[in-house]
N, C-alpha and C positions, 0 to 999 in steps of 0.2 A: 168416616173416622175410624182409625185403625182400631181392631180390637186385641191387640198385643198388648201385654202388660208393660212392658218396658218403653212403649209410645205413649203411654197414659200414666206413667209415676210423676208425680208433683206433690204439691205440699198437702192436698186433701188427702193423698194417700198415707203420709206419714201421719197426718192427724189420725186417719182412721186404725193404723198400725198401734198408734200411741194408747187408743182408747180401748183397743182388746187387751191392752196389758193389765187394766183394772186402775182402780182411782189412787191406789197408794203406790203404784210402779213408778220410776222416774221416767220423765218424758225424755225422749230421744230426739235431739236436733243433727240432722244430717249436714255436713259441710264439705261441699263437692270443691276441690282445688284443682291445680292445673298438673302437676306433675307428682312422682314419687319424693322427691325432694322437698316439696312444699307440705307434704303430709306431717312430717316433725316440727317445722316452724308452725304451722297452724296449730299443731298440738299446744305448743308453749304460749300460743296467743289465748287460747278457747278454754284450756284447763282450769284456769284460776274460776272461771264462772261457773264450773259444774257443784253442785249441791244435792241434797236429798230429793229434790223435785227433777233435777233435769240433769242431762248428760250431753256431749258432742261425741259424733263418730265423722272422724274426718276420711274422706275416699276420693279416689278417682271417677271423672264421669263416664267412663268407657272401660269396659273390659273385651268387647266384641271387635271392635276395629283398631284397638291400642292408639287411638287419636289422644294426643296430649295437647297441653298449652290453653293459653287464654282463650284463643278462638272458640276451641271446642267447649269449653264452658260455657261462654257467651251464646253461641250458636244452639246450644241443647237448651238453654234455659231463658236467657234477657229476650233473645230475638223473639221466641215465643211469647214470652212476658208482654212485651211491648205490642206485637200484633192483637193478643187477645184484650188488652186495656183500649185499642183502639177500636176493637169488635169487626176485624177485617177478616173476609173469607178466604179460605184455602181449598185447592184441589185436592180431592182424596179420592183415588181409583176412577177418575174422570168423572166426579161429581162436584159440585162447588156446596160447601156445607158451612155453615156459621162455626168458627172455632170456639171452644170451650169458654165457659165463663171465667173460669177461676185462674189465676196467674200460677205458673209452675212452681215459682219459688214462693215462701212465704215463711210462717213464725217455727215452722221444723224443717225445712230446706233453705240452705243459703248457700250462695257461692261466695269463694274467697279465692281473689286473681292477684298478681302482681300491679302495681299501679302503672307500671312503664312511663310513658309520656302523657298518658290519658289525664291522669290528676293537672297536670300543669297545663293540658291544652285546654281545659276548662270548657269541653263541649265543642271544639272546633271541627270534631268529627263525629261520625256516627258511632264510633267504638267508644269515644269518651263519654258520649251521652250516656250511653249505655250503662257503663260503669258507675257514673256519678249520680243518675238519676234514681235508679233502683234502689230501694231501701234495704233490699235484703242481698245485696251484693258489698262487699267489705274490700278495700284494698290496701296496700300496705303504705301507702303515700311515698314512701322512697320508690326508686325505679323497679326494684325486685327484693327477692328475700336474701341475695347474695349481698346486697348493699348494707342489710342488717348485721351479717355476717362478719363484714369488713367493718364494721362500727370500730373507729379509731380508739377509743378508750379502752376497749376489751381487748387489743390485738396483743398487749404484754401477757394477759392472762394465758393467751392461745401458745405464746412462746415457751410459757413456763410448762404448760400441758405437753409439749411437743419435747422440750430438751431436758426437763425437771432440774432446770438452773434459773433463780430468780433475780438474777444481776440484770439492771436495766441498763442496756448499753445503747438503747435508741428510744427516741421520743417519738413515738407513732402520732400522738396529736398535733405536736409542732408539725411535723412532715405533712400530714393531709390538711391542715390548716393552711398551708402555704401552698400546697398543691391544688386546693379547691380556688384558694384566692387568684392562681395563675389563670385557671382554666374557666373562671366566672365569666367572663366577657365573651368569650368563644362559645360559653353554652347558652349565654341569652340569645346570640345568632341562630343557634340550633333550634331553640323553644320557639322563636319568632318565625323561621321560615317552615316549621312544621304546623304552624297555626295557618299561615297564610297559602300552604299548597305548594310553596316552591322549595320543598326539602330535597327533591331529586339533585338540585344544584348544591347542596351540602348535608349530606347523609349523615345516621348516625355512624355509619361506618367511617366516613370521611372525620368525623369528630372524634372516634376513637384511635385513628391512626393518628391524628395530631396530639392526642391526650395520653400517649404511652409515652411515659418518662424514660425509660430505657436509660442503658447505664449506669444503674444505680450503685451506689457503693456507701456502705453503712457509715464509715468515718466522714466522708465528704458528701453528704446526699445533696449540698447546693450545688453542685456540678449538673446533676441531671435536672434540677429545679430550673437553672439557669438555660439549658438547653431547651426545655419545656416552654418557659417564657419566651425565647426568640421564636420557635415554632408557632405559638398562639398569636404572635405579635404580626407574622409573616401572614396568615392566614386571615386574620383581622383586616388587613391592609387590603388584601385582594379582594373580600367580602364588601368591602366599602366602596371598592371602584364598580365591584357588578351592581351593588345596590346605593346609588349615590345619594337618593331620596328616603332612605329609610331609617335617619336619623330620629325622626319623633317616633316612629312605629319602635323602634329598639328601645329608645329611652321607655316607652309605656309598656313594652313587655318586660323589661327589667323591673320597672315598680309593680307591675301584677304577680310576677311570681316571688318578689321579695314579699308581698302580702301573703303570699300562699306558704310563706316559710323558707324560702330557698335562700340562705344567706350565703354571702362569699364564702365564708369558713368552714362550710358543711356542704358545698356543690358536689363532693364526691358522692354523696347519698342518691344524688338523682341522676348520675350518669349510667349507662348501660350495666347492670349487674355482674354479668358473665364478663365484661370486658374489666371491670374493676378487681373481680374476684382472680381471674385467670392471669391478666396482664401486667396490672400495677402490686396487688396486695399479695399474692402468692410468690412472686419473685422476691419481693422484699422481704417477707417472712423467712422464706429460703435461706437468704445471705444473714439475716439475724440470726437465725437458730444454727446454721452453721458454725458460726462464731461462738454462741454459747455452749454448743457441744464439744467444739475444741476446746474452750475453757474447761469445762468439767471433766475432758479427758485428759487435760494437762494436770487438773490437780491430783486425779489418779494416779498419773504417772509417777509424780514428785512428792507422793507421798511416802513418809517413812515406814515402809511395811515390806513384807516379804514377796519375792517377784511371784509366787504362785497365788498370794493373798491379791496382790496388786490386779493380776489378770483376772482372778473369778471377781474381783470388784468391778472391772471393766466390762467384763462379759454381762454381769447382772445390770449394767447402767445403759449397754445396748440392747438387750433384751427389753428393757422398760422404755426405750424411746418411742414415739408415736409417729405416725405420718401427718405431715403438714396440712395437706389439703383436708385429710380427713377430719383433724381436730378443728379445723375452720370451719368445715360444715357444721359441726357438733357445737360450735362457740354458740353460748347463750347470754354473752356479757351485753347482748345488744338491748336487754330487756330493762336498761336503764335510760335507754335512748328516747328523748321526749316524743318522739314521732313513734315509737312501739306503744308508748302510753297513750298517745292519740287513738291510736288504733284500738286500743282495748277499752278506751272511753267511748268508742264508735258503738262497739259490742255490748258495751253495759248499757246505753241509751236503747238499743235495739231491744235488749231483754227487759228493760224496765217497761217497754210499750205494748210486749208481747203476753197473752195470758199465761198463769203460772202452771195452771193445770186445765186440762178438756175434760170438764165433769159431764159427760153424757151417756144416757144408758145404752148399754151394748147388748144387744140381743145375738143368741148363738144361731137362730134361724136367720135374721136379716140384720148383719151388723152395720153400723151407721157411722158417720164420721162427721165432726164438728167442722162448720165451713162459716163463712164471714157473714153469711146470710142465713144461718140457722144450719138444721142437719140435713146431711146428703145420703144417699143410699151410696153405701161403701162399694158396692158391686157395679158402680157406673160404667160405663161406656163397654159391656160387655166383659170385663174380668170381675172376679169374686176376690174380696179379702177372706182370707181363712177363719173359721169361728172357732171358739173353742178358749178364748184366753190367749193363746201365744201371738206374738207381735210378728207380723210378716218381715222377712228378710229383705232389706231394701236392693232392689235389683239396680245393676249400673245401666247408664243410657246410652245408646249408641248415637 
């Protein structure tokens, strides 16, 4: 068994660190996320649950090799958790030893990841099982945080923050509803093929290429939607020829994902997040914001004022405008989305089943940590938790 501290950090470590803070100190819950962009999103999820007895610290899983993404989080924590739950043996320095009793995750150490397709696959892959079965892993339900950032009812507010013009010239809700209804049948094919392992014949990349509306026009969005409908129809007929006996499986998959919350009107929330953000939403926002900016500039230009005053007003307006993608990433209008509320309900249930405080005696000579089976030596595995009442700083895992 490794004696390095970073190889032995888990839920018990943070329990011990919390115990050293004293009975009246707030309990720290560490939440590991996939990337830098995820830190702010998960802060908006968790901050609501902070109070006088607990707070969250959102961080990345590694600063040693700079690995990022869901696999990094799952490999560091969930894989070890599953092995320990099965009591498997591992090879360490040429010797076979039993893995530790405790799980890496727990009531003071959680993992927060994008759902990707794992939620809709419902355990069809090993990674999906890891995400869905661990009580200490929270996922977004939608494909990724970018889908929340592109939540249609909030996009007008993004336009206002970018252009400082509150004129509604485009109906984002209606557009994304029609967009979702068009791609929904093809999305069912994608989920079905990923569930049965035949996704190389129709990958997410293939789906994204077809689901690109392209040629968007603010005044006539129906043109790009009609083109999208044509592309989807061509691909569906091709898939029906490739899989002539898949009708029953297709209908079963369709019913199952609808029970999971995927409505034809909200399919856009479950497609690949980066594709939705970069290829669909950002180009649409760019064209809408350009019109709103031109409208505001025209108002200033035609105002009854001196030339110098109009020039100063125009300069003031230009300096106040914001970058579209930056404001879209800062968009928090998704907090009214039912799936975001569902995610927060998961966190609330988790906190309701965890102890509010770890009330254990802490000795300055031999600090101990509360564990599920009683107290344990906080200096286990050859590393010591510092004494003296100060909380240990959570190291990052490689």
